[in-house]
C-alpha positions in Angstrom: -98.0 -37.7 -9.4 -99.6 -37.6 -12.8 -102.8 -39.4 -13.2 -101.4 -42.0 -15.7 -98.9 -43.2 -13.1 -101.5 -43.1 -10.3 -103.9 -45.3 -12.3 -101.1 -47.7 -13.4 -100.1 -48.1 -9.7 -103.7 -48.7 -8.7 -104.2 -51.3 -11.4 -101.1 -53.2 -10.2 -102.3 -53.6 -6.6 -106.1 -53.5 -7.1 -108.1 -56.7 -7.2 -109.0 -57.7 -10.7 -112.3 -59.4 -11.8 -110.3 -62.4 -13.0 -107.9 -63.8 -10.3 -105.7 -65.2 -13.0 -104.5 -61.7 -13.9 -103.1 -61.2 -10.4 -101.4 -64.5 -10.6 -99.8 -63.7 -14.0 -98.7 -60.3 -12.8 -97.1 -62.0 -9.8 -95.4 -64.5 -12.1 -94.2 -61.6 -14.2 -92.6 -59.9 -11.2 -91.1 -63.1 -10.1 -89.7 -63.9 -13.6 -87.9 -60.6 -13.8 -86.7 -60.9 -10.2 -85.2 -64.4 -10.9 -83.5 -63.2 -14.1 -82.2 -60.1 -12.3 -80.9 -62.2 -9.4 -79.1 -64.5 -11.8 -77.4 -61.6 -13.4 -76.2 -60.1 -10.0 -74.9 -63.5 -8.8 -73.2 -64.4 -12.1 -71.5 -61.1 -12.5 -70.4 -61.2 -8.8 -68.9 -64.6 -9.2 -66.8 -63.4 -12.2 -65.8 -60.4 -10.0 -64.8 -62.8 -7.2 -62.6 -64.8 -9.5 -61.0 -61.7 -10.9 -60.3 -60.3 -7.4 -58.9 -63.7 -6.4 -56.5 -63.8 -9.4 -55.5 -60.2 -8.7 -54.7 -61.1 -5.1 -52.6 -64.0 -6.2 -50.5 -61.7 -8.4 -50.3 -58.9 -5.8 -47.4 -60.4 -3.9 -45.3 -60.7 -7.0 -46.5 -58.0 -9.4 -45.7 -54.4 -8.4 -48.3 -51.7 -8.2 -46.9 -50.1 -11.3 -44.3 -51.7 -13.7 -42.3 -49.5 -16.1 -40.6 -51.0 -19.1 -39.2 -49.8 -22.4 -41.6 -50.0 -25.4 -38.9 -51.5 -27.6 -38.1 -54.3 -25.1 -34.5 -53.3 -24.7 -32.5 -52.2 -21.6 -31.9 -48.7 -20.3 -29.1 -47.1 -18.2 -29.7 -46.9 -14.5 -28.7 -43.2 -14.8 -31.2 -42.4 -17.6 -32.5 -38.8 -16.9 -36.2 -39.9 -17.1 -35.6 -42.7 -14.5 -33.8 -40.3 -12.2 -36.8 -37.9 -12.4 -39.1 -40.9 -11.8 -37.2 -41.9 -8.7 -37.7 -38.4 -7.2 -41.4 -38.1 -8.1 -43.6 -37.2 -5.2 -46.0 -40.1 -5.7 -43.2 -42.8 -5.7 -42.7 -44.5 -2.3 -40.5 -47.5 -3.4 -38.3 -47.5 -6.6 -37.0 -51.0 -7.5 -34.7 -51.5 -10.5 -35.2 -54.8 -12.3 -33.3 -56.8 -15.0 -35.0 -59.8 -16.5 -33.6 -62.3 -19.0 -33.8 -65.9 -20.2 -31.2 -68.4 -19.0 -30.5 -72.1 -18.8 -30.3 -73.7 -15.3 -28.8 -77.1 -14.8 -29.0 -79.3 -11.7 -28.0 -83.0 -11.4 -28.4 -83.6 -15.1 -31.8 -81.8 -15.3 -32.0 -78.6 -17.2 -34.7 -75.9 -17.7 -35.0 -72.6 -19.6 -36.1 -70.0 -17.0 -36.5 -66.3 -16.5 -34.0 -64.8 -14.2 -35.4 -61.7 -12.4 -32.7 -59.6 -10.8 -34.0 -57.0 -8.3 -32.5 -54.7 -5.7 -32.7 -55.4 -2.0 -35.8 -53.2 -1.4 -38.0 -55.7 -3.3 -39.5 -56.7 0.1 -40.9 -53.2 0.4 -42.9 -53.5 -2.8 -45.6 -55.9 -1.6 -46.0 -59.0 0.4 -43.4 -61.3 -1.1 -42.6 -62.6 2.4 -46.1 -64.1 2.5 -45.5 -66.4 -0.5 -42.3 -67.9 0.7 -42.2 -71.5 1.9 -39.3 -73.3 3.6 -37.1 -73.2 6.6 -34.8 -70.5 5.3 -35.3 -66.8 4.9 -35.5 -64.3 2.1 -32.0 -63.4 1.0 -30.6 -62.3 -2.5 -26.9 -62.1 -1.7 -24.4 -62.2 1.1 -20.7 -61.3 0.7 -19.6 -63.2 -2.4 -22.5 -65.6 -2.4 -25.5 -65.1 -4.7 -28.9 -66.7 -3.8 -31.7 -67.8 -6.0 -35.4 -68.2 -4.9 -37.1 -70.6 -7.3 -40.8 -70.9 -8.0 -42.1 -74.1 -6.5 -43.0 -75.8 -9.7 -39.6 -75.0 -11.2 -38.0 -76.5 -8.1 -40.1 -79.7 -8.6 -39.1 -79.9 -12.2 -35.4 -79.8 -11.3 -35.9 -82.3 -8.5 -35.2 -79.8 -5.8 -36.8 -79.0 -2.4 -36.9 -75.6 -0.8 -33.2 -76.1 0.2 -30.7 -77.6 -2.2 -27.1 -78.3 -1.1 -25.3 -78.1 -4.4 -25.3 -74.7 -6.2 -27.6 -74.2 -9.2 -25.6 -73.8 -12.4 -26.9 -70.9 -14.5 -25.9 -70.2 -18.2 -26.8 -67.3 -20.4 -25.6 -66.7 -24.0 -22.9 -64.0 -24.4 -24.5 -61.0 -26.2 -23.7 -60.8 -29.9 -21.6 -64.0 -29.9 -22.2 -67.1 -32.1 -22.1 -70.5 -30.5 -18.8 -72.2 -30.8 -19.6 -75.7 -32.0 -16.2 -77.0 -30.8 -16.6 -75.6 -27.3 -20.3 -74.5 -26.8 -19.8 -73.5 -23.1 -17.3 -70.8 -24.1 -20.2 -68.9 -25.7 -22.1 -68.8 -22.5 -21.7 -66.8 -19.3 -21.7 -69.1 -16.3 -22.7 -68.2 -12.7 -23.9 -70.2 -9.6 -26.8 -69.6 -7.3 -27.0 -70.8 -3.7 -30.2 -71.9 -1.9 -31.6 -69.5 0.7 -33.8 -72.4 1.9 -37.1 -71.0 0.6 -39.2 -71.1 -2.6 -42.0 -68.8 -3.6 -45.6 -69.9 -4.4 -47.7 -67.5 -6.5 -50.1 -70.3 -7.5 -49.8 -69.3 -11.1 -47.6 -71.4 -13.4 -46.5 -68.3 -15.3 -44.3 -67.5 -12.3 -44.1 -70.7 -10.2 -42.7 -72.8 -13.2 -40.5 -70.3 -14.9 -39.0 -67.6 -12.5 -36.0 -67.4 -10.3 -35.7 -64.3 -8.1 -32.1 -63.1 -7.4 -30.1 -60.0 -7.0 -29.8 -57.2 -9.6 -26.0 -57.5 -9.6 -26.1 -61.2 -10.4 -28.4 -60.6 -13.4 -26.3 -57.8 -14.7 -23.1 -59.9 -14.6 -24.9 -63.0 -16.1 -26.3 -61.0 -19.0 -23.4 -58.6 -19.3 -25.7 -55.7 -18.7 -23.7 -53.8 -16.0 -25.4 -50.5 -15.2 -28.5 -51.5 -17.3 -32.1 -52.2 -16.4 -35.0 -53.9 -18.3 -37.5 -52.1 -16.1 -38.5 -50.5 -12.8 -41.1 -51.5 -10.3 -42.9 -48.8 -8.4 -44.9 -48.7 -5.2 -47.0 -45.6 -4.7 -47.3 -43.6 -1.5 -50.3 -44.5 0.6 -53.4 -42.5 -0.4 -52.2 -41.9 -4.0 -54.7 -42.4 -6.8 -53.1 -45.1 -8.9 -54.8 -44.1 -12.2 -53.8 -40.4 -11.8 -50.3 -41.4 -10.8 -50.0 -43.7 -13.8 -51.0 -40.9 -16.2 -48.5 -38.5 -14.6 -45.6 -41.0 -14.7 -46.4 -41.9 -18.3 -46.4 -38.2 -19.3 -43.1 -37.8 -17.4 -41.4 -40.7 -19.0 -42.6 -40.2 -22.6 -43.2 -42.6 -25.4 -40.0 -44.6 -24.8 -41.5 -46.2 -21.7 -44.8 -47.8 -20.9 -46.4 -47.7 -17.5 -48.6 -50.7 -16.6 -50.8 -51.3 -13.5 -51.4 -54.8 -12.1 -54.3 -55.5 -14.5 -52.3 -54.5 -17.6 -49.4 -56.6 -16.4 -51.7 -59.6 -16.7 -53.7 -58.3 -19.5 -54.2 -61.6 -21.3 -55.8 -63.3 -18.2 -58.0 -60.4 -17.3 -59.1 -59.7 -20.9 -60.4 -63.3 -21.2 -62.2 -62.9 -17.9 -63.8 -59.6 -19.0 -64.9 -61.2 -22.3 -66.4 -64.2 -20.4 -68.2 -61.8 -18.1 -69.6 -59.8 -21.0 -70.8 -62.9 -22.9 -72.5 -64.1 -19.7 -74.2 -60.7 -19.3 -75.5 -60.8 -22.9 -76.9 -64.3 -22.6 -78.6 -63.5 -19.3 -80.1 -60.4 -20.9 -81.8 -62.6 -23.5 -83.2 -64.8 -20.6 -84.4 -61.5 -19.1 -86.1 -60.6 -22.4 -88.0 -63.9 -22.4 -89.0 -63.2 -18.8 -90.4 -59.8 -19.8 -92.7 -61.5 -22.3 -94.8 -62.6 -19.3 -95.4 -58.9 -18.6 -96.9 -58.6 -22.1 -99.4 -61.4 -21.3 -100.3 -59.8 -18.0 -100.8 -56.4 -19.7 -102.9 -57.8 -22.5 -105.3 -59.5 -20.1 -105.4 -56.4 -17.9 -106.4 -54.2 -20.9 -109.2 -56.7 -21.8 -110.3 -56.7 -18.2 -110.3 -52.9 -18.0 -112.3 -52.2 -21.1 -115.1 -50.5 -19.1 -112.5 -48.3 -17.4 -111.0 -47.4 -20.7 -114.5 -46.2 -21.9 -114.9 -44.2 -18.7 -111.4 -42.6 -19.1 -112.3 -41.6 -22.7 -115.5 -40.0 -21.5 -113.5 -38.0 -19.0 -111.3 -36.7 -21.9 -108.3 -39.0 -21.8 -106.7 -39.5 -25.2 -105.8 -42.9 -26.7 -102.1 -42.0 -26.2 -102.6 -41.3 -22.5 -104.5 -44.6 -22.0 -101.7 -46.5 -23.7 -99.2 -44.7 -21.4 -101.1 -46.1 -18.4 -100.6 -49.7 -19.5 -96.9 -49.0 -20.5 -96.3 -47.6 -17.0 -98.0 -50.6 -15.6 -95.4 -52.8 -17.4 -92.5 -50.6 -16.2 -93.7 -50.8 -12.6 -93.8 -54.6 -12.9 -90.3 -54.7 -14.3 -89.0 -52.2 -11.8 -90.6 -54.2 -8.9 -89.0 -57.4 -10.3 -85.6 -55.7 -10.7 -85.5 -54.3 -7.2 -86.6 -57.7 -5.7 -84.0 -59.4 -7.9 -81.3 -57.0 -6.7 -82.2 -57.6 -3.1 -82.3 -61.4 -3.5 -79.0 -61.4 -5.5 -77.4 -59.3 -2.8 -78.6 -61.6 0.0 -77.3 -64.7 -1.9 -73.9 -63.1 -2.5 -73.6 -62.1 1.1 -74.6 -65.6 2.2 -72.0 -67.1 -0.2 -69.3 -64.8 1.2 -70.1 -65.6 4.8 -71.0 -69.2 4.7 -69.6 -70.6 1.3 -73.0 -72.1 0.4 -71.7 -73.4 -3.0 -68.4 -75.2 -2.8 -65.9 -75.7 -5.6 -66.4 -79.5 -5.3 -63.8 -82.1 -4.6 -61.8 -82.5 -1.3 -61.3 -79.6 1.0 -58.0 -77.8 0.1 -57.9 -79.2 -3.4 -58.5 -75.7 -4.9 -57.1 -72.3 -3.9 -60.5 -71.5 -2.3 -63.1 -74.0 -1.1 -66.2 -72.1 -2.2 -67.0 -69.9 -5.2 -65.7 -66.4 -4.5 -68.1 -63.5 -5.0 -67.5 -59.7 -5.1 -70.4 -57.3 -5.5 -69.5 -54.1 -7.4 -71.8 -51.1 -7.3 -71.1 -50.6 -11.0 -72.5 -54.0 -11.8 -75.6 -53.4 -9.7 -76.2 -50.2 -11.7 -75.5 -52.1 -14.9 -78.0 -54.8 -14.1 -80.7 -52.2 -13.1 -80.2 -50.3 -16.4 -80.2 -53.5 -18.4 -83.5 -54.7 -16.8 -85.2 -51.4 -17.4 -83.9 -51.1 -21.0 -84.8 -54.7 -21.9 -88.2 -54.4 -20.3 -88.8 -51.1 -22.2 -87.9 -52.8 -25.5 -90.1 -55.8 -24.7 -93.1 -53.7 -23.6 -93.2 -50.7 -25.9 -94.2 -52.1 -29.2 -96.6 -54.9 -28.0 -98.4 -52.5 -25.7 -98.8 -49.9 -28.5 -100.1 -52.6 -30.8 -102.5 -54.1 -28.3 -103.8 -50.7 -27.3 -104.7 -49.8 -30.9 -106.5 -53.1 -31.3 -108.4 -52.9 -28.0 -109.1 -49.2 -28.2 -110.8 -49.6 -31.6 -113.3 -52.0 -30.2 
C-alpha cells in the first residue's frame, strides 16, 4: 500500500478535531449510497417490466422469426429454406403465411391478421398455456378449418370462446379490381369453425387483431398455394441464440432477415430502453449533486489537517502527493457509498421479488402482476458502479486540486 492511500484511509476513520467533519463525511457516504441504491432499484424495475413483457410474448412469438426483406412470399421449396430446415441448430421448423382479411359475424365485421401455421406450432413454445375455454387446440380436422381468435377480437365480434355459427372470412383476390356491381365476386371466401378456445397474450397487438389457423387455410384464402410469408424457428436446447442467429443469417443471405424475440417487438423494447437510459442519466445528475457533499467534507478536512500537511512537507512530500491524499480520501468515500448503495439496492430488490413490498395499486388482479416486477442484471450493477466512480471522480478532481493550491499556499 502506498503511503498516500494509507494516510487517506487513516484520515477517513480517524477522529477529527471537529466532530462536524465526521458527520459530514458520514452524510457524504450516505448521500452517495442513497443515489446508488436509487439507480440499482430503478434500473432493476425497468428490467423487471422488460422481462415481464418478454414473457408475455414468449408463448406467441418464436425464438427466431425469418421473413423476406421485401415483405413478399417465398416458395416452400426455396433452396435457402430447405437448407435452413436441415441446419443442426434447428429443432422445430414451422412455415407461416400471414395476411390481412375481413371477418364477419352476425352483422359485425373486423379487419384482422390471419396467421396460418403448420401443425407443429405447439412445439414452438407454450401456446397451450395461453388458451382459455372448454375446447382444445385444433387447426383443422377432415374438411373443417378452425380459427383460434384473440380474446379482444372475440369480444369485438360479440363471441365467446365457443361460437356455433362459422366465422365468415373474406380476402381480396390478388391483382383483381373490386367489381362495383358484385363486390363479393372480387373476394375469396372461407369459413372458420370454433375449437372452443381463444388465446390471451395480454397484448392488444395480438389479442385484438390475430386469428390463428392452419397453413392450408391461409394459402387457399390468399391464393398462395405452396408459398410462405415466413418461418418460425425453435433452436435446439443449449444452442447459443445469438450465434445461431448470425449463422442462419449468413446461410439465408440478404433476401431474408432473422429476428430474435426482442427484434420482433423492437418498437416496444426500444421505447423501454430509451426510458431506462433517460432514467439513468437523470439519476446520474442526482448522484453528482450528492458528490458535492464530498467536496465539503474534503475542504473541511484539509483545513483541519493543516498541521499534518506542514509535517508531510517537512518529510519531503510534494504538493502533488499531498493533493493525491485528499483525492484518494474522496474516492474512498464515494467507493464506500457505492458499495453500501449496491448492497442496499440488492436487498430492496430481493425483498420486492420475495414479498412484493410496493404494489401496483388498485384491486388485486387488476393488473398482470400485483407488485412492481424487478430483475437485477449483473451488467447494470457494473454500470452503476462505474457511473458512481466516474461521476465522483469528475466531481472531486477539479475542486480538490483548486482547494489544495489555495490551502497549500497558506
